[in-house]
C-alpha positions as CSV (number, residue, x, y, z in Angstrom):
1,X,114.8,53.7,112.9
2,X,116.8,50.6,113.9
3,X,114.7,50.0,117.0
4,X,111.4,50.2,115.0
5,X,112.7,47.8,112.5
6,X,113.7,45.2,115.1
7,X,110.3,45.6,116.9
8,X,108.5,45.0,113.5
9,X,110.6,41.9,112.9
10,X,109.7,40.4,116.4
11,X,106.0,41.0,115.8
12,X,106.1,39.4,112.3
13,X,107.9,36.3,113.7
14,X,105.3,36.0,116.4
15,X,102.6,36.3,113.9
16,X,104.2,33.6,111.7
17,X,104.5,31.2,114.6
18,X,100.9,31.7,115.6
19,X,99.7,31.0,112.0
20,X,101.8,27.8,111.8
21,X,100.5,26.6,115.2
22,X,96.9,27.2,114.1
23,X,97.4,25.2,110.9
24,X,99.1,22.3,112.7
25,X,96.5,22.1,115.4
26,X,93.7,22.2,112.8
27,X,95.2,19.2,110.9
28,X,95.9,17.3,114.1
29,X,92.4,17.8,115.4
30,X,90.6,16.7,112.2
31,X,92.4,13.3,112.0
32,X,95.8,14.1,110.5
33,X,97.7,12.9,113.6
34,X,100.8,14.1,115.2
35,X,102.9,13.6,112.1
36,X,100.7,15.7,109.9
37,X,100.5,18.4,112.6
38,X,104.3,18.6,113.0
39,X,104.8,18.6,109.2
40,X,102.2,21.3,108.9
41,X,103.9,23.3,111.6
42,X,107.4,23.0,110.0
43,X,106.0,23.7,106.6
44,X,104.0,26.7,107.7
45,X,107.0,28.2,109.5
46,X,109.1,27.7,106.4
47,X,106.5,29.3,104.1
48,X,106.1,32.2,106.6
49,X,109.8,32.9,106.9
50,X,110.1,32.7,103.1
51,X,107.2,35.2,102.8
52,X,109.0,37.3,105.5
53,X,112.1,37.4,103.4
54,X,110.2,38.7,100.5
55,X,108.6,41.4,102.7
56,X,111.9,42.3,104.2
57,X,113.5,42.7,100.8
58,X,110.6,44.8,99.7
59,X,111.0,47.0,102.8
60,X,114.8,47.3,102.2
61,X,114.1,48.3,98.6
62,X,111.6,50.9,99.7
63,X,114.1,52.2,102.2
64,X,116.9,52.4,99.6
65,X,114.5,54.3,97.3
66,X,113.7,56.7,100.1
67,X,117.3,57.3,100.8
68,X,117.9,57.9,97.0
69,X,115.1,60.4,97.0
70,X,116.6,62.1,100.1
71,X,120.0,62.2,98.4
72,X,118.3,63.7,95.3
73,X,116.6,66.3,97.5
74,X,119.8,67.2,99.2
75,X,121.6,67.5,95.9
76,X,118.9,69.8,94.6
77,X,119.2,71.9,97.8
78,X,123.0,72.0,97.3
79,X,122.7,73.0,93.7
80,X,120.3,75.8,94.7
81,X,122.7,77.0,97.4
82,X,125.6,76.9,94.9
83,X,123.6,79.0,92.4
84,X,122.7,81.4,95.2
85,X,126.3,81.7,96.3
86,X,127.3,82.3,92.7
87,X,124.8,85.0,92.3
88,X,126.0,86.6,95.6
89,X,129.6,86.5,94.4
90,X,128.5,88.1,91.1
91,X,126.7,90.8,93.0
92,X,129.8,91.4,95.2
93,X,132.1,91.6,92.1
94,X,129.7,94.1,90.5
95,X,129.7,96.1,93.8
96,X,133.5,96.1,94.0
97,X,133.7,97.2,90.4
98,X,131.2,100.0,90.9
99,X,133.1,101.1,94.0
100,X,136.4,101.1,92.1
101,X,134.8,103.1,89.3
102,X,133.4,105.6,91.8
103,X,136.8,105.9,93.5
104,X,138.5,106.4,90.1
105,X,136.0,109.2,89.3
106,X,136.6,110.6,92.8
107,X,140.4,110.6,92.3
108,X,140.0,112.3,88.9
109,X,137.9,115.0,90.6
110,X,140.6,115.5,93.3
111,X,143.3,115.7,90.7
112,X,141.3,118.3,88.9
113,X,141.0,120.4,92.1
114,X,144.7,120.1,92.8
115,X,145.6,121.1,89.3
116,X,143.3,124.1,89.5
117,X,144.7,125.3,92.8
118,X,148.3,125.0,91.5
119,X,147.4,126.7,88.2
120,X,145.7,129.6,90.2
121,X,148.8,129.9,92.3
122,X,150.9,130.4,89.2
123,X,148.6,133.1,88.0
124,X,148.7,134.8,91.3
125,X,152.5,134.8,91.4
126,X,152.5,136.4,88.0
127,X,150.1,139.2,89.1
128,X,151.6,142.6,89.4
129,X,150.1,142.9,92.8
130,X,152.4,140.2,94.2
131,X,155.4,141.8,92.6
132,X,154.6,145.2,93.9
133,X,154.1,143.9,97.4
134,X,157.6,142.7,97.5
135,X,159.1,145.5,95.4
136,X,158.1,148.0,98.1
137,X,160.3,146.3,100.7
138,X,164.0,147.0,101.4
139,X,166.5,145.0,99.3
140,X,167.6,142.4,101.9
141,X,164.1,142.0,103.2
142,X,162.8,141.6,99.6
143,X,165.3,138.9,98.9
144,X,164.6,137.0,102.1
145,X,160.8,137.2,101.5
146,X,161.2,136.1,97.9
147,X,163.3,133.1,99.1
148,X,160.7,132.2,101.7
149,X,157.9,132.5,99.2
150,X,159.8,130.2,96.9
151,X,160.1,127.7,99.7
152,X,156.3,127.9,100.4
153,X,155.5,127.4,96.8
154,X,157.8,124.4,96.5
155,X,156.3,122.8,99.7
156,X,152.8,123.1,98.2
157,X,153.7,121.9,94.7
158,X,155.7,119.0,96.0
159,X,152.9,118.1,98.4
160,X,154.9,118.5,101.5
161,X,151.8,119.3,103.6
162,X,151.4,117.6,107.0
163,X,148.5,117.5,109.3
164,X,148.8,117.4,113.1
165,X,146.0,116.2,115.4
166,X,145.4,117.3,119.0
167,X,142.9,115.5,121.2
168,X,139.7,117.1,122.5
169,X,138.8,115.1,125.7
170,X,135.7,114.5,127.7
171,X,135.8,115.7,131.3
172,X,136.4,114.5,133.9
173,X,137.3,111.1,132.4
174,X,139.7,112.7,129.8
175,X,138.8,110.2,127.1
176,X,139.4,111.4,123.6
177,X,136.1,112.2,121.8
178,X,137.4,114.7,119.1
179,X,140.5,115.8,117.4
180,X,141.5,119.2,116.0
181,X,143.6,119.3,112.9
182,X,146.5,121.7,112.2
183,X,148.3,122.1,108.9
184,X,152.0,122.4,108.6
185,X,154.4,122.8,105.6
186,X,157.9,121.3,105.3
187,X,160.8,122.8,103.3
188,X,163.1,120.7,101.2
189,X,165.2,119.8,104.2
190,X,162.2,118.5,106.1
191,X,162.1,121.4,108.5
192,X,158.5,122.1,109.7
193,X,157.2,125.6,108.8
194,X,154.7,127.1,111.3
195,X,151.8,129.3,110.0
196,X,153.3,132.4,111.6
197,X,156.3,131.9,109.3
198,X,154.7,131.4,105.9
199,X,151.7,133.7,106.4
200,X,154.0,136.7,106.5
201,X,154.8,136.2,102.8
202,X,151.6,134.4,101.6
203,X,149.3,137.2,102.6
204,X,151.1,140.1,100.9
205,X,151.5,138.0,97.8
206,X,147.8,137.3,97.6
207,X,148.3,133.5,98.0
208,X,146.4,133.0,101.2
209,X,143.2,131.8,99.6
210,X,145.0,129.3,97.5
211,X,147.1,128.0,100.3
212,X,144.1,127.8,102.6
213,X,142.1,125.9,100.0
214,X,144.9,123.4,99.3
215,X,145.4,122.7,103.0
216,X,141.7,122.4,103.5
217,X,141.5,119.9,100.7
218,X,144.4,118.0,102.2
219,X,142.6,117.9,105.5
220,X,139.5,116.4,103.9
221,X,141.5,113.7,102.3
222,X,143.1,112.6,105.5
223,X,139.9,112.9,107.5
224,X,138.2,110.6,105.0
225,X,140.9,108.0,105.7
226,X,140.7,108.4,109.5
227,X,136.9,108.2,109.4
228,X,137.2,104.7,107.9
229,X,139.0,103.6,111.1
230,X,136.8,105.2,113.7
231,X,133.7,107.1,112.6
232,X,132.8,107.9,116.2
233,X,135.7,110.4,116.4
234,X,135.0,113.9,115.1
235,X,137.7,116.1,113.6
236,X,137.7,119.9,113.7
237,X,139.1,121.4,110.5
238,X,139.7,125.1,110.1
239,X,138.1,126.9,107.2
240,X,138.5,130.5,106.3
241,X,135.8,132.9,105.1
242,X,138.0,133.4,102.0
243,X,137.5,129.8,101.1
244,X,133.7,130.0,101.7
245,X,133.6,133.1,99.5
246,X,135.8,131.8,96.7
247,X,133.3,131.3,93.8
248,X,135.9,129.3,91.8
249,X,137.0,126.9,94.5
250,X,133.9,126.4,96.6
251,X,131.7,124.7,94.0
252,X,134.4,122.0,93.4
253,X,134.9,121.7,97.1
254,X,131.1,121.3,97.6
255,X,131.0,118.6,94.9
256,X,133.8,116.7,96.7
257,X,131.9,116.8,100.0
258,X,128.7,115.8,98.3
259,X,130.4,112.7,97.0
260,X,131.7,112.0,100.6
261,X,128.6,112.8,102.7
262,X,129.6,110.0,105.0
263,X,132.2,112.4,106.4
264,X,129.4,114.6,107.8
265,X,129.5,112.9,111.1
266,X,133.3,113.1,111.4
267,X,134.2,116.5,110.0
268,X,133.4,119.8,111.8
269,X,134.4,123.1,110.1
270,X,135.9,125.7,112.4
271,X,135.7,129.4,112.0
272,X,137.0,132.3,114.1
273,X,134.5,134.4,116.0
274,X,135.3,137.7,114.4
275,X,135.2,136.1,110.9
276,X,131.9,134.4,111.6
277,X,130.3,137.6,112.9
278,X,131.4,139.6,109.9
279,X,130.5,137.0,107.3
280,X,128.7,138.2,104.2
281,X,125.7,136.7,102.3
282,X,127.9,134.6,100.1
283,X,129.7,133.0,103.0
284,X,126.5,132.5,104.9
285,X,124.8,130.9,101.9
286,X,127.8,128.5,101.4
287,X,127.8,127.6,105.0
288,X,124.1,126.7,104.6
289,X,125.0,124.4,101.7
290,X,127.5,122.5,103.8
291,X,125.0,122.3,106.6
292,X,122.4,120.8,104.2
293,X,124.9,118.0,103.6
294,X,125.0,117.3,107.3
295,X,128.3,119.1,108.2
296,X,128.5,121.0,111.5
297,X,130.4,124.1,112.5
298,X,132.5,125.3,115.4
299,X,133.5,128.8,116.5
300,X,137.0,129.4,118.0
301,X,139.2,132.4,118.8
302,X,136.4,133.6,121.1
303,X,137.0,137.0,122.7
304,X,133.5,137.9,123.7
305,X,131.3,135.5,125.7
306,X,128.1,137.5,125.0
307,X,127.2,135.2,122.1
308,X,124.3,135.5,119.8
309,X,123.1,132.0,120.4
310,X,120.1,132.2,118.1
311,X,122.4,133.1,115.2
312,X,124.7,130.2,116.1
313,X,121.7,127.8,116.0
314,X,120.5,129.2,112.7
315,X,124.0,128.7,111.2
316,X,124.3,125.0,112.5
317,X,127.1,125.9,114.9
318,X,127.3,123.1,117.4
319,X,130.5,124.0,119.3
320,X,132.1,127.1,120.7
321,X,135.8,127.0,121.9
322,X,136.8,129.3,124.7
323,X,140.3,129.6,126.0
324,X,140.7,128.5,129.6
325,X,142.4,131.7,130.7
326,X,139.6,133.8,129.2
327,X,137.0,131.9,131.2
328,X,139.0,132.3,134.4
329,X,139.6,136.0,133.8
330,X,135.9,136.5,133.1
331,X,134.8,134.9,136.4
332,X,134.2,137.3,139.3
333,X,132.2,137.2,142.5
334,X,129.4,139.7,143.1
335,X,127.2,139.7,146.2
336,X,128.3,136.1,146.9
337,X,127.5,134.9,143.4
338,X,130.1,133.8,140.8
339,X,129.3,135.4,137.5
340,X,131.0,136.1,134.1
341,X,131.8,139.8,133.5
342,X,130.3,139.6,130.0
343,X,127.1,138.1,131.3
344,X,126.5,139.8,134.7
345,X,122.9,138.6,134.9
346,X,123.8,135.0,134.5
347,X,125.4,132.7,137.1
348,X,128.7,131.4,135.9
349,X,127.8,127.8,136.3
350,X,124.6,128.4,134.2
351,X,126.6,129.5,131.1
352,X,126.9,126.0,129.6
353,X,123.3,125.2,130.5
354,X,122.3,128.2,128.4
355,X,124.4,127.3,125.4
356,X,123.1,123.7,125.5
357,X,119.5,124.9,125.3
358,X,120.5,126.2,121.9
359,X,122.3,123.0,120.9
360,X,125.8,124.5,121.4
361,X,128.4,122.7,123.4
362,X,131.3,124.7,125.0
363,X,134.8,123.4,124.6
364,X,137.5,124.9,126.9
365,X,140.7,125.1,124.9
366,X,144.3,125.9,125.7
367,X,144.1,124.1,129.0
368,X,147.6,124.0,130.5
369,X,147.3,123.3,134.3
370,X,145.3,121.0,136.6
371,X,144.1,124.1,138.4
372,X,142.4,125.3,135.3
373,X,140.7,121.9,135.0
374,X,139.1,122.4,138.5
375,X,137.8,125.8,137.4
376,X,136.4,124.3,134.2
377,X,134.6,121.6,136.0
378,X,133.0,124.2,138.3
379,X,131.5,125.7,135.2
380,X,130.0,122.3,134.1
381,X,132.2,122.2,131.0
382,X,132.4,118.7,129.7
383,X,135.0,119.1,126.9
384,X,138.6,120.3,127.1
385,X,141.6,120.7,124.8
386,X,145.2,121.8,125.5
387,X,148.7,120.6,126.0
388,X,147.7,119.2,129.4
389,X,145.6,116.6,127.6
390,X,148.0,116.1,124.6
391,X,150.1,118.1,122.2
392,X,149.4,118.1,118.4
393,X,151.1,115.1,116.8
394,X,151.8,114.5,113.2
395,X,149.7,111.8,111.4
396,X,151.8,108.7,110.6
397,X,153.3,108.5,107.1
398,X,151.4,105.3,106.4
399,X,148.1,107.1,106.9
400,X,149.2,110.0,104.8
401,X,150.3,107.6,102.0
402,X,146.9,105.9,102.0
403,X,145.0,109.2,102.0
404,X,147.0,110.6,99.1
405,X,146.2,110.1,95.4
406,X,148.9,107.9,93.8
407,X,152.1,110.0,93.4
408,X,152.8,108.3,90.0
409,X,149.5,109.7,88.7
410,X,149.9,113.2,90.2
411,X,153.5,113.9,89.6
412,X,153.3,114.6,85.8
413,X,150.5,117.1,86.5
414,X,152.6,118.9,89.2
415,X,155.7,118.8,87.1
416,X,153.9,120.6,84.2
417,X,152.5,123.2,86.6
418,X,155.7,123.8,88.5
419,X,157.5,124.2,85.2
420,X,155.1,127.0,84.3
421,X,155.5,128.6,87.7
422,X,159.3,128.8,87.5
């Protein structure tokens, strides 16, 4: 802009000079003499430069007006952007408020489920069946079982339920691609109770369904928290057929998962092979409802490799876990071919290829030695689990705290229920 203005000024000055010279020469030629010519030249230059000043001021005034208009346009754009930002902030505030409301409703639903489970536990403890189960035992055994049952009940009502995670790794790189969750109870002293310990009193007392449901619900809470950190990591969570068949619990559980369909890619429900093969119509139908939400299934505790792969596919089973030792024991050589005893017509290395054609991936679990890893890789198995790759570890307290509903809100409900149970 400055260069153009200077060039314009030079051209105008040259034009003024030319005009003044023409006037001066005209007067000199027609008898005015040198004096008249010089006077005409000086006067013409003065008038031209005076006229130039007027032109320059007019140009400057026009430029100022243009700059003012540009400032006005910029101000209008700024005002529009401020209004747009204000609208976006309003939308964000409304979104946050809606999310908080949904979370509050979700929390209320969860509290309702927890209350219902504890209430049913109280009814089950009051049933004559539970009393009879312990009454038939010898005196000392009955007292010990009763004390253990009390410990289990306190652990549940006080929410002393921990989840442990064990990695499932990709082979041969051994990078963690899944986790399996395990539930543990703690007594009042903080001692961890293994399932083999509390099941011996829970099953005779008829509490297994309630305990299983509560632990499953706890698992979903924590999986939801972990899924926010890394949605690419799937977590296997055990679910019993008793839970799938429980007509009181399952509808609430289904509502909870419906509200958290984003977990479908991160949560895989695991069922034992014998339980899966003996499932009834109610269990199959409820598995279908979970599959409709996008949740997948896994089969573990496999004892027979002659799987009904079509049935697995129909039931949305995507994973089958087979113990490493079972696979090794199944392998045998016949006529120079390595086969599996349960599938003599199939080459051992083709077993995983067959399952994959049906959309089922084999996971080799309970891997303890490097030698087992070599045998697994010979079978083209790409996923492994076991103490060799990592032992189950408790989830950190900070994660548990964020996954739990606020204790200040839950405690009055638990206190009322526990008071009724005692």
